[in-house]
N, C-alpha and C positions, 0 to 999 in steps of 0.2 A: 281284094276289096273288102272294106269295112262293113260290118253288120249294122243293121239299123239302130240297135241298142248302143253300139260304139259311137256312132255318129251323134246320137242323142246326148251321150255323156260328153263328147267333145264340144257340142253346142252348149250345154249347160256350163261346162267349165270355162269356156271362152266368155259367155254372157256374165258369169260371176266376176271374171277378171276385169272385163270392160267396164262393169258397173262400179269398180273401185278406182279407176284410173283417172288421172287429171290430164293426161296428154296422151294422143294417139297420132302417130305419124304414118301416113299411108305412102308406100313407095312400090316400085316395080323392081323385080329381081332377075328378070330374064337376061341370060347370058353372063351371069356372075359364076366364076369358077368356084369349085369347092374350097379352095383355099381362101379365096376373098370372102366366101360366105362364112367360113369359120372365123375370120378376123371380124367381120361384122358382128356376128353373134357375140363374140368375146367383148367387143367394144360396147355393145348395148347392155350386156350383163354388168360390165365394170361401171357403167353409168347408172346402174340400179334399175334397168328396164328389162323387157322381154321382147323378144322377136320372133314372129311366126310368119310362115308362108300359109296363106289362107285361101280357101276356096270362096268364090264371091258370094254364093248363096249362104254358105255358113257364116261368113262375116257379116252380111246383111241381117240374118236372122238373130245372130247373137248381139249385134249393136243395137237392135230394136229396144228403145226404152232406156238406153244408156247415153252418156255424154258423147260416145263415139258415133251415134246414129247420124249425125250431119255429115260425116265424111265417109261412112261405110254404106252408102246406098247407091244403087244403080251401077255397080262396079262392072268394068269390062277388062278383059285381058288378064295377065298374070299380076297378082298383087301379093304384097307382104305388109305387115303392120309391126311398128315398134311402139311400145307403150310403157308408161310408167305411172307409178302412183305419187313419186316424189318430185324430183327436180326436172322440169322440162328443159332447162337450159343445158344441163349435162347431156341429156339424150340427144338434143338437137346438135350439140357440139360433136358427139360421137359419131352421129350419122352423116354430118356435113364433112367431116374428116374422111370417112369412108367413101363418100360420093365424090370427093376430090381424087382419091386414089384409084377408084373403080368406076369408070365412066358409064358402065351398064347399069349401075345403081342409080336410080333417079327418083326424086320426090315427086309425089302427086298432090297431096295436100295434108292437112293436119287438123287436129283439135286441141286446143289448149284452154283449160278450165271452162269447157262447153263452147267455146267460140271457134268456129271453123277459120282456119288460117291458110294463106296462100304459100307457094313455094318461096317467094320473096320474103315473107314474114317468117318462114321456118329458118332461112338463112340469117335474118336479123336476130332471131332469137338465139342463134348459135353464136353471135358476136357479143352477146351480153355477158357480163361477168357471171360466174356460177353462184349458186346459193352459198356455198362456203366462202367464196371470195367476198360477197356482199356482207356476209356475217362478220368476217374478219375486219372489213373496212368500218362497219358500224361500231364493232367493239374497240377498234383503235380510236374512233372519234369519240366515243364515250368514255374512254379511258384516258385520253389525252388531258382534259381539264383536272382529272384526279391527280395525274402525274405532276402537273404544274403545281397544284396546291400542295402536294406532298414535298416537292422540291423547295418551295417557298417556306413551308413550315420547317423543314430541316435546316434551312439557311438562316433562320432567326437565331437559334442558339449560337451557331457558328459566328455570325455577324456580331452578336453581343459579346461573345468571348473575344473577338478580334478587337473590338472597340475598347473593352475593359482592359485588355493587354496594352493597347496603345496609350490609354490614359494613364496606366500605371507606369510605363516607361517614360512618358512625358513628365510625370510628377517626380519620378525617381531622379532624373537627371536635371531637375530644376528648370527646365524649359517651359513648364506649364504656367508660369507666371506667379505662383504661390510659393509660399516656403514650405520646405520639407519637414519642418520641425512641428511637433504637436503643440496644440494650443492648450495652456493650462487654465483651469476654471479660476475665477476671481475669488479672493479670500474675503470673508465678511469682516 
């Protein structure tokens, strides 16, 4: 059993972490095997988040005055939380994948940017493109006009060279309608 000072340190540490997060997802973990729990923790860590099994009283006290307070009050049963300071979509995707593979893992609710969200909204969040995908799409859209301009600018000298070359060929073979002989200046 933990000493009171250790419990106080755990409380302060969790309160500090919850004060910085943008997303908290509350779930139940009862009935999850050790192997599945390890997969879950690795998936959350890979998504840039943290996963903890929490005591209800500790979670409620730590969440008081943080963005997570809306979801971590009046808790009952066995609970766990996954949270991140960065990309809520990546966390939701990781947890949703685990929830499909492990039926014992179930969502309860969540908080994204201070707004409490439902289980259905967590699943919708998981279907959104990730932050990296959105940035990639935006960069492509921003880059496309510049690529078109560069292609058009590169085509100008090439097109000019082709036109001059065709004009020279046409003049050289006499099919241009004019004479190929130089014109001399009139004498005074």
